PDB file of N, CA, C and O in Angstrom:
ATOM      1  N   MET A   1     129.768 -94.202 147.012  1.00  0.00           N
ATOM      2  CA  MET A   1     128.782 -94.020 148.674  1.00  0.00           C
ATOM      3  C   MET A   1     129.278 -92.996 149.373  1.00  0.00           C
ATOM      4  O   MET A   1     128.493 -92.252 149.962  1.00  0.00           O
ATOM      5  N   SER A   2     130.926 -92.737 149.442  1.00  0.00           N
ATOM      6  CA  SER A   2     131.522 -91.823 150.358  1.00  0.00           C
ATOM      7  C   SER A   2     130.632 -90.102 149.939  1.00  0.00           C
ATOM      8  O   SER A   2     130.806 -89.266 150.825  1.00  0.00           O
ATOM      9  N   LYS A   3     129.624 -89.539 148.513  1.00  0.00           N
ATOM     10  CA  LYS A   3     129.481 -88.738 147.944  1.00  0.00           C
ATOM     11  C   LYS A   3     127.768 -89.212 148.927  1.00  0.00           C
ATOM     12  O   LYS A   3     127.388 -88.482 149.842  1.00  0.00           O
ATOM     13  N   VAL A   4     127.244 -90.040 148.659  1.00  0.00           N
ATOM     14  CA  VAL A   4     125.896 -90.111 149.339  1.00  0.00           C
ATOM     15  C   VAL A   4     125.793 -89.782 150.984  1.00  0.00           C
ATOM     16  O   VAL A   4     124.806 -89.174 151.397  1.00  0.00           O
ATOM     17  N   VAL A   5     126.887 -90.223 151.934  1.00  0.00           N
ATOM     18  CA  VAL A   5     126.922 -89.501 153.500  1.00  0.00           C
ATOM     19  C   VAL A   5     127.637 -88.343 153.119  1.00  0.00           C
ATOM     20  O   VAL A   5     126.910 -87.379 152.879  1.00  0.00           O
ATOM     21  N   SER A   6     128.638 -88.191 153.018  1.00  0.00           N
ATOM     22  CA  SER A   6     128.632 -86.924 153.018  1.00  0.00           C
ATOM     23  C   SER A   6     127.022 -85.555 152.398  1.00  0.00           C
ATOM     24  O   SER A   6     126.563 -84.476 152.770  1.00  0.00           O
ATOM     25  N   PHE A   7     126.779 -86.535 151.359  1.00  0.00           N
ATOM     26  CA  PHE A   7     125.924 -85.010 151.034  1.00  0.00           C
ATOM     27  C   PHE A   7     124.309 -85.659 152.314  1.00  0.00           C
ATOM     28  O   PHE A   7     123.470 -84.778 152.504  1.00  0.00           O
ATOM     29  N   ILE A   8     124.099 -86.715 152.860  1.00  0.00           N
ATOM     30  CA  ILE A   8     123.391 -86.808 153.939  1.00  0.00           C
ATOM     31  C   ILE A   8     124.083 -85.618 154.870  1.00  0.00           C
ATOM     32  O   ILE A   8     123.390 -84.600 154.873  1.00  0.00           O
ATOM     33  N   LYS A   9     125.344 -85.517 155.692  1.00  0.00           N
ATOM     34  CA  LYS A   9     125.173 -85.277 156.873  1.00  0.00           C
ATOM     35  C   LYS A   9     125.500 -84.066 156.263  1.00  0.00           C
ATOM     36  O   LYS A   9     124.572 -83.354 156.648  1.00  0.00           O
ATOM     37  N   GLU A  10     126.278 -83.301 155.497  1.00  0.00           N
ATOM     38  CA  GLU A  10     125.987 -81.187 155.048  1.00  0.00           C
ATOM     39  C   GLU A  10     124.571 -80.791 154.748  1.00  0.00           C
ATOM     40  O   GLU A  10     124.281 -79.599 154.856  1.00  0.00           O
ATOM     41  N   ALA A  11     123.349 -81.950 154.262  1.00  0.00           N
ATOM     42  CA  ALA A  11     121.879 -81.860 154.350  1.00  0.00           C
ATOM     43  C   ALA A  11     121.064 -81.518 155.796  1.00  0.00           C
ATOM     44  O   ALA A  11     120.326 -80.541 155.921  1.00  0.00           O
ATOM     45  N   TYR A  12     121.311 -82.409 156.757  1.00  0.00           N
ATOM     46  CA  TYR A  12     121.264 -82.705 158.036  1.00  0.00           C
ATOM     47  C   TYR A  12     121.925 -81.122 158.499  1.00  0.00           C
ATOM     48  O   TYR A  12     121.072 -80.349 158.937  1.00  0.00           O
ATOM     49  N   ASP A  13     124.158 -80.289 158.402  1.00  0.00           N
ATOM     50  CA  ASP A  13     124.206 -79.189 159.157  1.00  0.00           C
ATOM     51  C   ASP A  13     123.160 -78.965 158.298  1.00  0.00           C
ATOM     52  O   ASP A  13     122.182 -78.649 158.975  1.00  0.00           O
ATOM     53  N   GLU A  14     122.931 -78.977 157.249  1.00  0.00           N
ATOM     54  CA  GLU A  14     122.031 -77.323 157.382  1.00  0.00           C
ATOM     55  C   GLU A  14     121.408 -77.073 157.527  1.00  0.00           C
ATOM     56  O   GLU A  14     121.276 -75.870 157.750  1.00  0.00           O
ATOM     57  N   MET A  15     120.268 -78.000 157.562  1.00  0.00           N
ATOM     58  CA  MET A  15     119.001 -78.383 158.397  1.00  0.00           C
ATOM     59  C   MET A  15     118.961 -77.571 159.461  1.00  0.00           C
ATOM     60  O   MET A  15     118.062 -76.739 159.584  1.00  0.00           O
ATOM     61  N   LEU A  16     120.298 -77.780 160.682  1.00  0.00           N
ATOM     62  CA  LEU A  16     120.038 -77.583 162.317  1.00  0.00           C
ATOM     63  C   LEU A  16     120.464 -76.169 162.134  1.00  0.00           C
ATOM     64  O   LEU A  16     119.832 -75.255 162.662  1.00  0.00           O
ATOM     65  N   HIS A  17     121.471 -75.974 161.434  1.00  0.00           N
ATOM     66  CA  HIS A  17     121.692 -74.671 161.990  1.00  0.00           C
ATOM     67  C   HIS A  17     121.722 -72.886 160.034  1.00  0.00           C
ATOM     68  O   HIS A  17     121.510 -71.675 159.975  1.00  0.00           O
ATOM     69  N   LYS A  18     121.922 -73.454 159.513  1.00  0.00           N
ATOM     70  CA  LYS A  18     121.173 -72.276 158.613  1.00  0.00           C
ATOM     71  C   LYS A  18     119.767 -72.712 157.924  1.00  0.00           C
ATOM     72  O   LYS A  18     119.708 -72.426 156.728  1.00  0.00           O
ATOM     73  N   VAL A  19     118.803 -73.256 158.386  1.00  0.00           N
ATOM     74  CA  VAL A  19     117.495 -73.057 157.746  1.00  0.00           C
ATOM     75  C   VAL A  19     117.056 -72.217 159.077  1.00  0.00           C
ATOM     76  O   VAL A  19     117.109 -73.018 160.010  1.00  0.00           O
ATOM     77  N   SER A  20     116.699 -71.106 159.488  1.00  0.00           N
ATOM     78  CA  SER A  20     115.894 -70.298 159.991  1.00  0.00           C
ATOM     79  C   SER A  20     114.440 -70.861 159.806  1.00  0.00           C
ATOM     80  O   SER A  20     113.663 -70.663 158.872  1.00  0.00           O
ATOM     81  N   TRP A  21     114.245 -71.745 161.138  1.00  0.00           N
ATOM     82  CA  TRP A  21     112.577 -72.299 161.598  1.00  0.00           C
ATOM     83  C   TRP A  21     111.303 -71.310 161.938  1.00  0.00           C
ATOM     84  O   TRP A  21     111.400 -70.571 162.918  1.00  0.00           O
ATOM     85  N   PRO A  22     110.516 -71.300 161.408  1.00  0.00           N
ATOM     86  CA  PRO A  22     109.825 -70.292 162.207  1.00  0.00           C
ATOM     87  C   PRO A  22     109.199 -70.927 163.936  1.00  0.00           C
ATOM     88  O   PRO A  22     109.006 -72.101 164.252  1.00  0.00           O
ATOM     89  N   LYS A  23     109.046 -69.953 164.603  1.00  0.00           N
ATOM     90  CA  LYS A  23     108.214 -69.934 165.782  1.00  0.00           C
ATOM     91  C   LYS A  23     107.302 -70.860 165.779  1.00  0.00           C
ATOM     92  O   LYS A  23     107.259 -71.275 164.621  1.00  0.00           O
ATOM     93  N   TYR A  24     106.445 -71.495 166.507  1.00  0.00           N
ATOM     94  CA  TYR A  24     105.580 -72.789 167.182  1.00  0.00           C
ATOM     95  C   TYR A  24     103.804 -71.083 166.867  1.00  0.00           C
ATOM     96  O   TYR A  24     102.725 -71.193 166.284  1.00  0.00           O
ATOM     97  N   SER A  25     104.358 -70.016 167.511  1.00  0.00           N
ATOM     98  CA  SER A  25     103.351 -69.431 166.960  1.00  0.00           C
ATOM     99  C   SER A  25     103.452 -68.986 165.491  1.00  0.00           C
ATOM    100  O   SER A  25     102.665 -69.543 164.725  1.00  0.00           O
ATOM    101  N   ASP A  26     103.839 -68.566 165.252  1.00  0.00           N
ATOM    102  CA  ASP A  26     103.134 -68.044 163.203  1.00  0.00           C
ATOM    103  C   ASP A  26     103.767 -69.785 162.817  1.00  0.00           C
ATOM    104  O   ASP A  26     104.420 -69.957 161.788  1.00  0.00           O
ATOM    105  N   LEU A  27     103.607 -70.412 163.328  1.00  0.00           N
ATOM    106  CA  LEU A  27     102.820 -71.895 162.425  1.00  0.00           C
ATOM    107  C   LEU A  27     101.479 -71.960 162.755  1.00  0.00           C
ATOM    108  O   LEU A  27     100.543 -72.240 162.007  1.00  0.00           O
ATOM    109  N   GLN A  28     101.444 -71.544 164.512  1.00  0.00           N
ATOM    110  CA  GLN A  28      99.695 -71.498 163.937  1.00  0.00           C
ATOM    111  C   GLN A  28      98.499 -70.232 163.503  1.00  0.00           C
ATOM    112  O   GLN A  28      97.331 -70.307 163.122  1.00  0.00           O
ATOM    113  N   SER A  29      99.538 -68.928 163.802  1.00  0.00           N
ATOM    114  CA  SER A  29      98.176 -68.447 162.530  1.00  0.00           C
ATOM    115  C   SER A  29      98.450 -68.508 161.256  1.00  0.00           C
ATOM    116  O   SER A  29      97.663 -68.058 160.423  1.00  0.00           O
ATOM    117  N   SER A  30      99.313 -68.931 161.011  1.00  0.00           N
ATOM    118  CA  SER A  30      99.227 -69.308 158.993  1.00  0.00           C
ATOM    119  C   SER A  30      98.077 -70.666 159.127  1.00  0.00           C
ATOM    120  O   SER A  30      97.193 -70.631 158.272  1.00  0.00           O
ATOM    121  N   SER A  31      98.014 -71.932 160.191  1.00  0.00           N
ATOM    122  CA  SER A  31      97.491 -72.906 159.541  1.00  0.00           C
ATOM    123  C   SER A  31      95.656 -72.066 159.934  1.00  0.00           C
ATOM    124  O   SER A  31      94.555 -72.076 159.383  1.00  0.00           O
ATOM    125  N   VAL A  32      96.263 -71.441 161.187  1.00  0.00           N
ATOM    126  CA  VAL A  32      94.104 -70.212 160.824  1.00  0.00           C
ATOM    127  C   VAL A  32      94.066 -69.942 160.155  1.00  0.00           C
ATOM    128  O   VAL A  32      93.231 -70.473 159.423  1.00  0.00           O
ATOM    129  N   LEU A  33      94.949 -68.741 159.550  1.00  0.00           N
ATOM    130  CA  LEU A  33      94.990 -68.575 158.070  1.00  0.00           C
ATOM    131  C   LEU A  33      94.541 -69.421 156.663  1.00  0.00           C
ATOM    132  O   LEU A  33      93.719 -69.215 155.770  1.00  0.00           O
ATOM    133  N   VAL A  34      95.119 -70.041 156.836  1.00  0.00           N
ATOM    134  CA  VAL A  34      95.423 -70.958 155.579  1.00  0.00           C
ATOM    135  C   VAL A  34      93.468 -72.240 155.779  1.00  0.00           C
ATOM    136  O   VAL A  34      92.808 -72.800 154.903  1.00  0.00           O
ATOM    137  N   LEU A  35      93.319 -72.185 156.921  1.00  0.00           N
ATOM    138  CA  LEU A  35      92.212 -72.850 157.000  1.00  0.00           C
ATOM    139  C   LEU A  35      90.822 -71.880 156.628  1.00  0.00           C
ATOM    140  O   LEU A  35      90.403 -72.118 155.495  1.00  0.00           O
ATOM    141  N   VAL A  36      90.230 -71.091 157.197  1.00  0.00           N
ATOM    142  CA  VAL A  36      89.648 -69.392 157.035  1.00  0.00           C
ATOM    143  C   VAL A  36      89.676 -69.537 155.748  1.00  0.00           C
ATOM    144  O   VAL A  36      88.638 -69.946 155.228  1.00  0.00           O
ATOM    145  N   ALA A  37      90.939 -69.227 154.811  1.00  0.00           N
ATOM    146  CA  ALA A  37      90.642 -69.020 153.465  1.00  0.00           C
ATOM    147  C   ALA A  37      89.853 -70.494 152.680  1.00  0.00           C
ATOM    148  O   ALA A  37      88.953 -70.632 151.852  1.00  0.00           O
ATOM    149  N   SER A  38      90.505 -71.184 153.246  1.00  0.00           N
ATOM    150  CA  SER A  38      89.884 -72.231 152.421  1.00  0.00           C
ATOM    151  C   SER A  38      88.559 -72.422 152.478  1.00  0.00           C
ATOM    152  O   SER A  38      87.886 -73.040 151.654  1.00  0.00           O
ATOM    153  N   PHE A  39      88.174 -71.872 153.484  1.00  0.00           N
ATOM    154  CA  PHE A  39      87.693 -72.316 154.608  1.00  0.00           C
ATOM    155  C   PHE A  39      85.753 -71.759 153.683  1.00  0.00           C
ATOM    156  O   PHE A  39      84.689 -72.336 153.455  1.00  0.00           O
ATOM    157  N   ILE A  40      86.514 -69.937 153.401  1.00  0.00           N
ATOM    158  CA  ILE A  40      85.795 -68.926 152.411  1.00  0.00           C
ATOM    159  C   ILE A  40      86.062 -69.722 150.938  1.00  0.00           C
ATOM    160  O   ILE A  40      85.091 -69.735 150.182  1.00  0.00           O
ATOM    161  N   PHE A  41      87.353 -70.417 150.448  1.00  0.00           N
ATOM    162  CA  PHE A  41      86.885 -70.756 149.565  1.00  0.00           C
ATOM    163  C   PHE A  41      86.436 -71.743 148.284  1.00  0.00           C
ATOM    164  O   PHE A  41      86.540 -71.801 147.059  1.00  0.00           O
ATOM    165  N   ALA A  42      85.641 -72.768 149.864  1.00  0.00           N
ATOM    166  CA  ALA A  42      84.676 -73.447 149.049  1.00  0.00           C
ATOM    167  C   ALA A  42      83.584 -72.999 149.506  1.00  0.00           C
ATOM    168  O   ALA A  42      82.539 -73.555 149.170  1.00  0.00           O
ATOM    169  N   VAL A  43      83.568 -71.998 150.295  1.00  0.00           N
ATOM    170  CA  VAL A  43      81.988 -71.247 150.376  1.00  0.00           C
ATOM    171  C   VAL A  43      81.581 -70.782 149.042  1.00  0.00           C
ATOM    172  O   VAL A  43      80.383 -70.860 148.771  1.00  0.00           O
ATOM    173  N   LEU A  44      82.313 -70.359 148.259  1.00  0.00           N
ATOM    174  CA  LEU A  44      82.101 -69.391 147.694  1.00  0.00           C
ATOM    175  C   LEU A  44      82.031 -70.233 146.317  1.00  0.00           C
ATOM    176  O   LEU A  44      81.417 -69.710 145.387  1.00  0.00           O
ATOM    177  N   ILE A  45      82.536 -71.320 146.152  1.00  0.00           N
ATOM    178  CA  ILE A  45      82.451 -73.140 145.012  1.00  0.00           C
ATOM    179  C   ILE A  45      81.283 -72.998 145.196  1.00  0.00           C
ATOM    180  O   ILE A  45      80.587 -72.627 144.251  1.00  0.00           O
ATOM    181  N   GLY A  46      80.817 -73.201 146.223  1.00  0.00           N
ATOM    182  CA  GLY A  46      79.469 -74.147 146.814  1.00  0.00           C
ATOM    183  C   GLY A  46      79.126 -73.204 146.383  1.00  0.00           C
ATOM    184  O   GLY A  46      79.641 -73.000 145.284  1.00  0.00           O
ATOM    185  N   VAL A  47      78.471 -72.463 146.699  1.00  0.00           N
ATOM    186  CA  VAL A  47      77.804 -70.636 145.607  1.00  0.00           C
ATOM    187  C   VAL A  47      77.431 -70.709 144.326  1.00  0.00           C
ATOM    188  O   VAL A  47      76.338 -71.041 143.866  1.00  0.00           O
ATOM    189  N   ILE A  48      78.707 -70.278 143.611  1.00  0.00           N
ATOM    190  CA  ILE A  48      78.819 -70.991 142.780  1.00  0.00           C
ATOM    191  C   ILE A  48      77.890 -71.949 141.415  1.00  0.00           C
ATOM    192  O   ILE A  48      77.505 -71.872 140.248  1.00  0.00           O
ATOM    193  N   ASP A  49      77.941 -73.266 143.221  1.00  0.00           N
ATOM    194  CA  ASP A  49      78.155 -73.992 142.261  1.00  0.00           C
ATOM    195  C   ASP A  49      76.367 -74.497 142.299  1.00  0.00           C
ATOM    196  O   ASP A  49      75.781 -75.580 142.278  1.00  0.00           O
ATOM    197  N   LEU A  50      75.908 -72.899 142.371  1.00  0.00           N
ATOM    198  CA  LEU A  50      74.568 -74.077 143.061  1.00  0.00           C
ATOM    199  C   LEU A  50      73.648 -72.780 142.659  1.00  0.00           C
ATOM    200  O   LEU A  50      72.433 -72.612 142.764  1.00  0.00           O
ATOM    201  N   GLY A  51      74.859 -71.786 142.076  1.00  0.00           N
ATOM    202  CA  GLY A  51      74.279 -71.381 140.888  1.00  0.00           C
ATOM    203  C   GLY A  51      74.030 -71.417 139.903  1.00  0.00           C
ATOM    204  O   GLY A  51      73.082 -71.128 139.173  1.00  0.00           O
ATOM    205  N   PHE A  52      75.192 -71.910 139.836  1.00  0.00           N
ATOM    206  CA  PHE A  52      75.021 -73.012 138.049  1.00  0.00           C
ATOM    207  C   PHE A  52      73.891 -74.106 138.158  1.00  0.00           C
ATOM    208  O   PHE A  52      73.284 -74.334 137.112  1.00  0.00           O
ATOM    209  N   ASN A  53      73.611 -74.652 139.026  1.00  0.00           N
ATOM    210  CA  ASN A  53      73.138 -75.574 138.786  1.00  0.00           C
ATOM    211  C   ASN A  53      71.894 -75.825 139.151  1.00  0.00           C
ATOM    212  O   ASN A  53      71.388 -76.929 139.353  1.00  0.00           O
ATOM    213  N   ASN A  54      71.209 -74.343 139.265  1.00  0.00           N
ATOM    214  CA  ASN A  54      69.706 -73.268 139.238  1.00  0.00           C
ATOM    215  C   ASN A  54      69.606 -72.909 137.545  1.00  0.00           C
ATOM    216  O   ASN A  54      68.735 -73.265 136.752  1.00  0.00           O
ATOM    217  N   MET A  55      70.362 -72.393 137.398  1.00  0.00           N
ATOM    218  CA  MET A  55      70.460 -71.414 136.147  1.00  0.00           C
ATOM    219  C   MET A  55      69.961 -73.079 135.230  1.00  0.00           C
ATOM    220  O   MET A  55      68.825 -73.413 134.895  1.00  0.00           O
ATOM    221  N   MET A  56      71.400 -73.927 135.010  1.00  0.00           N
ATOM    222  CA  MET A  56      70.765 -75.150 134.326  1.00  0.00           C
ATOM    223  C   MET A  56      69.411 -75.898 134.519  1.00  0.00           C
ATOM    224  O   MET A  56      68.923 -76.399 133.506  1.00  0.00           O
ATOM    225  N   ASP A  57      68.552 -76.071 136.046  1.00  0.00           N
ATOM    226  CA  ASP A  57      67.243 -76.821 136.060  1.00  0.00           C
ATOM    227  C   ASP A  57      66.147 -75.704 134.958  1.00  0.00           C
ATOM    228  O   ASP A  57      65.481 -75.989 133.963  1.00  0.00           O
ATOM    229  N   TRP A  58      66.359 -74.356 135.703  1.00  0.00           N
ATOM    230  CA  TRP A  58      65.960 -73.719 134.748  1.00  0.00           C
ATOM    231  C   TRP A  58      65.463 -73.239 133.285  1.00  0.00           C
ATOM    232  O   TRP A  58      64.377 -72.816 132.889  1.00  0.00           O
ATOM    233  N   PHE A  59      67.007 -73.537 132.484  1.00  0.00           N
ATOM    234  CA  PHE A  59      67.176 -73.354 131.455  1.00  0.00           C
ATOM    235  C   PHE A  59      66.346 -75.309 130.578  1.00  0.00           C
ATOM    236  O   PHE A  59      66.152 -75.672 129.418  1.00  0.00           O
ATOM    237  N   TYR A  60      66.206 -75.742 131.459  1.00  0.00           N
ATOM    238  CA  TYR A  60      65.955 -77.262 130.762  1.00  0.00           C
ATOM    239  C   TYR A  60      64.553 -77.077 131.215  1.00  0.00           C
ATOM    240  O   TYR A  60      63.698 -77.351 130.373  1.00  0.00           O
ATOM    241  N   ASN A  61      64.108 -76.627 132.488  1.00  0.00           N
ATOM    242  CA  ASN A  61      62.223 -76.444 132.482  1.00  0.00           C
ATOM    243  C   ASN A  61      62.122 -76.155 131.478  1.00  0.00           C
ATOM    244  O   ASN A  61      61.656 -77.087 130.823  1.00  0.00           O
ATOM    245  N   ILE A  62      62.475 -74.550 130.402  1.00  0.00           N
ATOM    246  CA  ILE A  62      62.122 -73.444 129.649  1.00  0.00           C
ATOM    247  C   ILE A  62      61.787 -74.804 128.267  1.00  0.00           C
ATOM    248  O   ILE A  62      60.885 -74.916 127.437  1.00  0.00           O
ATOM    249  N   ILE A  63      63.172 -75.753 128.627  1.00  0.00           N
ATOM    250  CA  ILE A  63      62.790 -76.354 126.785  1.00  0.00           C
ATOM    251  C   ILE A  63      62.361 -77.521 126.782  1.00  0.00           C
ATOM    252  O   ILE A  63      62.399 -78.069 125.681  1.00  0.00           O
ATOM    253  N   LYS A  64      61.950 -78.126 127.649  1.00  0.00           N
ATOM    254  CA  LYS A  64      60.828 -79.002 128.034  1.00  0.00           C
ATOM    255  C   LYS A  64      59.139 -78.912 127.312  1.00  0.00           C
ATOM    256  O   LYS A  64      58.262 -79.686 127.695  1.00  0.00           O
TER     257      LYS A  64
END
């Protein structure tokens, strides 16, 4: 049990004193970048899906 308590104390100390946390402005800019990249990726996948859907509709209409 003492090993578990020691581990938790050391982990807490490391999180407070040894980890370099980013500034709030850095977090904001990174979040905006992720949101914009996700939106662009979603639009790109949507356009590709729409293209494949139209191509498959065209193909199935030819077969009929």
